VOBATOR-458407 format. One line per 4 residues: for each residue x, y, z of C-alpha. Coordinates in pm, 1 decimal. Example, Ala and Ser with C-alpha at 12.3 -4.5 7.8 and 13.67 -1.06 7.14 Angstrom:
BEGIN
1230.0:-450.0:780.0 | 1367.0:-106.0:714.0
END
This chain:
BEGIN
-3217.0:-12081.2:4241.8 | -3089.4:-12244.1:4554.7 | -3321.6:-12300.3:4851.2 | -3245.3:-12426.3:5216.8
-3465.1:-12504.0:5531.7 | -3311.0:-12436.4:5881.0 | -3427.3:-12410.1:6244.7 | -3400.4:-12078.0:6414.8
-3156.8:-12174.8:6701.5 | -3091.5:-11841.2:6861.9 | -3287.9:-11739.2:7172.9 | -3463.7:-11425.8:7047.4
-3558.5:-11560.8:6670.9 | -3538.3:-11304.5:6403.0 | -3562.8:-10996.2:6625.4 | -3362.9:-10654.0:6641.3
-2997.0:-10753.8:6664.3 | -3019.7:-11112.6:6459.2 | -3248.8:-10972.4:6223.4 | -3022.9:-10670.2:6137.6
-2715.9:-10918.8:6116.2 | -2893.5:-11124.5:5883.4 | -3019.8:-10836.4:5649.9 | -2685.4:-10670.5:5669.5
-2521.6:-11010.6:5552.3 | -2787.3:-11079.0:5284.1 | -2734.1:-10735.3:5133.0 | -2347.3:-10809.9:5052.2
-2492.8:-11036.0:4771.6 | -2616.5:-10964.0:4449.4 | -2858.5:-11245.2:4437.1 | -3233.6:-11201.5:4552.3
-3273.4:-11333.0:4901.2 | -3597.4:-11396.7:5048.3 | -3687.0:-11572.0:5387.8 | -3999.3:-11763.3:5473.6
-4105.4:-11860.9:5804.9 | -4234.4:-12234.6:5738.9 | -4369.0:-12308.4:6075.2 | -4616.7:-12029.7:6073.6
-4691.3:-12044.6:5687.7 | -4606.6:-11679.3:5640.0 | -4509.8:-11549.9:5289.5 | -4176.6:-11522.6:5162.9
-4024.6:-11186.5:5280.8 | -3727.3:-10969.3:5105.7 | -3432.5:-11078.6:5334.8 | -3260.5:-10745.0:5248.3
-3534.8:-10548.4:5437.8 | -3510.7:-10555.5:5819.4 | -3900.4:-10466.4:5824.5 | -3989.0:-10760.7:5622.7
-3747.5:-10997.7:5814.7 | -3877.7:-10881.5:6164.2 | -4211.0:-10937.1:6051.1 | -4169.3:-11293.2:5947.3
-4216.3:-11369.3:6316.1 | -3961.8:-11622.4:6295.1 | -3891.2:-11731.0:6685.2 | -3645.7:-11999.5:6837.5
-3752.0:-12341.1:6700.1 | -3935.1:-12229.7:6395.4 | -3813.1:-12355.2:6055.6 | -3729.3:-12082.1:5791.4
-3668.5:-12155.5:5419.6 | -3387.9:-11927.2:5238.3 | -3435.7:-11891.4:4867.4 | -3144.3:-11729.9:4688.4
-3154.7:-11661.5:4320.9 | -2866.4:-11483.5:4129.1 | -2506.2:-11480.7:4022.3 | -2362.3:-11542.1:4381.1
-2661.4:-11794.5:4492.6 | -2420.7:-12065.1:4606.8 | -2198.5:-11856.4:4836.9 | -2515.7:-11668.9:4964.6
-2689.4:-11996.2:5063.0 | -2370.4:-12122.5:5240.1 | -2303.5:-11813.1:5427.3 | -2652.6:-11733.7:5530.5
-2695.9:-12123.6:5634.2 | -2390.7:-12089.3:5854.9 | -2495.1:-11759.5:5999.2 | -2842.7:-11911.8:6118.2
-2637.6:-12225.4:6214.2 | -2412.0:-12030.7:6451.0 | -2710.2:-11856.5:6626.2 | -2724.3:-11514.6:6434.2
-2442.5:-11362.4:6672.9 | -2616.8:-11485.6:6995.7 | -2522.0:-11718.9:7243.9 | -2718.0:-12061.5:7173.5
-2698.1:-12155.7:7542.9 | -2898.8:-11861.0:7643.9
END
């Protein structure tokens, strides 16, 4: 199992388009993936479910914990970390 905490840097947080990109990316991996909004203390959510991810309420500046467990966990945690770091497809200056 691998876990990583990262700050949500994109302007809209895990809402609509960024959440869809995150879910689509997480779904590419065989490993189980969860996302947890550490800032609000929300329960871990299935990162392959758009409703669960959007329900995490992760906004800009919040810290989220990504947990990945399975055969491709190393690649998955790396790709998902980089996706968050790059702004989830959004301009970080907005």
